[in-house]
VOMILUM-110170 format. One line per 8 residues: number of its first residue (from 1); their letters; for each residue x, y, z of C-alpha. Coordinates in steps of 0.5 Angstrom, whole numbers. Each point is the difference from the previous one (the first is absolute). Layout:
! VOMILUM-110170
NUM = A = X Y Z; ...
! end
This chain:
! VOMILUM-110170
1 = MGGGGEEV = 0 0 -1; 3 7 1; -3 7 0; -1 0 7; -6 -5 2; 4 -3 5; -1 7 4; -7 2 -1
9 = AAEDRAME = -2 -7 2; 5 2 6; -3 5 1; -8 -4 -1; 3 -4 6; 2 6 5; -7 4 -2; -3 -7 3
17 = ISLKDLSR = 3 0 7; -5 1 5; 1 3 7; -1 -7 2; 6 -3 -5; 4 5 3; -1 0 7; 2 -8 0
25 = KLEEFAKA = 6 2 -4; 2 5 6; -1 -6 5; 4 -5 -3; 6 6 -1; 0 2 8; 0 -7 1; 5 -3 -4
33 = RDWEKYHS = 4 7 3; -2 -2 7; -3 8 0; -7 -2 3; 3 2 7; 1 7 -3; -6 0 -2; -5 4 5
41 = PRNLLLAM = -4 4 -2; 3 6 2; 6 -2 -4; -3 -1 -6; -3 7 1; 6 4 1; 3 -4 -5; -5 3 -4
49 = VGEVGELS = -1 6 1; 7 1 -2; -1 -3 -7; -5 5 0; 5 6 1; 5 -4 -5; -6 1 -5; -2 7 2
57 = EIFQWKGE = 7 2 -2; -1 -2 -6; -5 6 -2; 3 4 6; 3 6 -4; -4 -1 -8; -7 3 2; -6 -2 -4
65 = VDRGLPNW = 2 -6 -4; -5 -2 -7; -4 -6 0; 5 -6 -2; 7 4 1; 0 1 -7; 7 5 1; 3 -5 5
73 = EASDKEHL = 6 -5 -2; -1 -7 0; 4 -1 6; -4 5 4; -5 -4 -1; 2 -6 1; 3 2 7; -7 4 2
81 = GEELSDVL = -3 -8 -2; 5 -3 4; -2 5 6; -8 -1 -1; 2 -8 0; 3 1 6; -6 5 4; -5 -6 -2
89 = LYLIRLAD = 4 -6 2; 1 2 7; -8 3 -1; -1 -9 -1; 4 -2 4; -2 6 6; -8 -3 -2; 2 -7 2
97 = ICGIDLAD = 3 0 5; -5 4 4; -5 -5 -4; -4 6 -4; -2 -4 -7; 2 6 -4; -3 -1 -6; -7 0 3
105 = AASKKIVK = 1 6 4; 2 3 -5; -6 -1 -4; -4 1 6; 3 6 1; -1 2 -8; -7 -2 2; 0 5 5
113 = NAIKYPPN = 3 6 -3; -6 0 -6; -6 1 6; 5 5 3; 1 4 -7; -5 -1 -4; 1 2 -7; -2 7 -2
! end
């Protein structure tokens, strides 16, 4: 095959992964390194806040940016993706350790927000 078909297939697989799949992978990752003892809610929250700080630094002096980041270099977008991923992964792990089904909680929150903020 050629022409990037393998890249598209990899992207399709990445888009299909669920929060539960990510949670399972994170749990396996922590167990394999004997890191579970460090994964208290407090520690995970503080680690996530640190990652949010790193994410904030990317935008700190840029002012407003256009949707899709059309003027950004590919390497800057890649770095942004890495920092967004760090925040997401810590959030998933924190929810898991706290016994919260994040997908269910988020779905319920969307419904609550729709009631609280009806369309115009």
